[in-house]
Residue, then its C-alpha position, 0 to 999 in steps of 0.5 A: m481499525s477493526a479488531s477480533p475481540i475475545g469477549p463483548g463489552r471491552p472498553r475501546d480507546p481509539d488512541v490505544d488502537r492507533r498506537i498499536a496499529r502504528a507499532a505493528l506496522e513498524v515492527f513488521g517493517e523492521l523485523g518481518w514476519p519471523g520477528f513479529a511478536m505480540e510482546v514486541v508490538a506491545r512494548r513499541a506501543g507502550v501497552g501491556k501484552g494483555t491489551l493486545y489479547l483483549r483485541w486480537t486472538g493472536k499475532e496473525t489477526l493483529l498484523a492482518d488487521a494492521l496491514t488491511h487498514g494501515l496501508a494505502q490502497i491501490s484502486d481504480v479511479d476515473t478522472g475523465s482522462l487517461r492522463g489524470d487516471l495515470i497520475e492518480l495511480a502513480q501517486q497512489m504507488l508513491d504514497l504507498y512506498v514513501g509513506p509512514a508504512s512504506r517498510a511494511a508495504l515492501r515487506l508485505t510484497m516479499e512475505a505475504s505468502a508466509i503470513p497465516e490468515f493474510a496470504e489469501h486476502y493479499e492475493a485477492m487484494r493484489t488481483a483487484q489492484i491489477l484489474a483496477s490498473r488495467a481498467i484505467v489503460r483500457r478506458g484510455v484505449n476505448r476513449g481513443e487516447l491510446p492506440d488500440d495495440t498499446p501493450v497494457t502490461l508493459l505500460l503499467d509495469t513501466l509506470v508502477g515500477g517507475a513510481m515504486l523504484h523512485a520512492l524506494s531509491t529516494p535517500a532518507e533525508s529527501r523522503t519527507t520532501l518527496a512525500k509532500g510532492t508526490t503529485g509533481h513527480a507523478e505528473r512528470l512520470v506520466d507525461f514522460l511515459l505518454r510521450a513515449v507511448v502515444r504516437t503523433 
């Protein structure tokens, strides 16, 4: 996790950095941007508030750094087949919303525009994710794995929305099991969707 240092030569402890990053994501996930404060994060991480200010200029840079490096990213992947690509995409969504930072990820979708120093970056990241997802489907069309008239947006809305909803609606006592088996659910979801989309 990178940081925004105030001055040169400060000692760095990777364990402290990890604790602060984890605490920042937890606090943001629980309280949102209005409740996010340096002293709250410091208490959760078990460090003094001054330790945070040695690493970040304020709560904006702290949260932006934690979100940028602490959330799983949705990215393009080319496994050589449409099914493989879509399974990877669905698994990325499941990992994002069922993983340890799932509450922070959900908060981010609702509050990104209100977070100074991160709103513009979030929009760029979101655009890149959409373009990557659409590239996966277009490759499938180009390879003849999907009909030319496949509704790209509808297919992706169904896949991504289905993965996200499943992750968020899984009861707390079952989330650990799901986190260990995201590949299996991603495969079932993709196979169901492709049966509906691909005409035989």
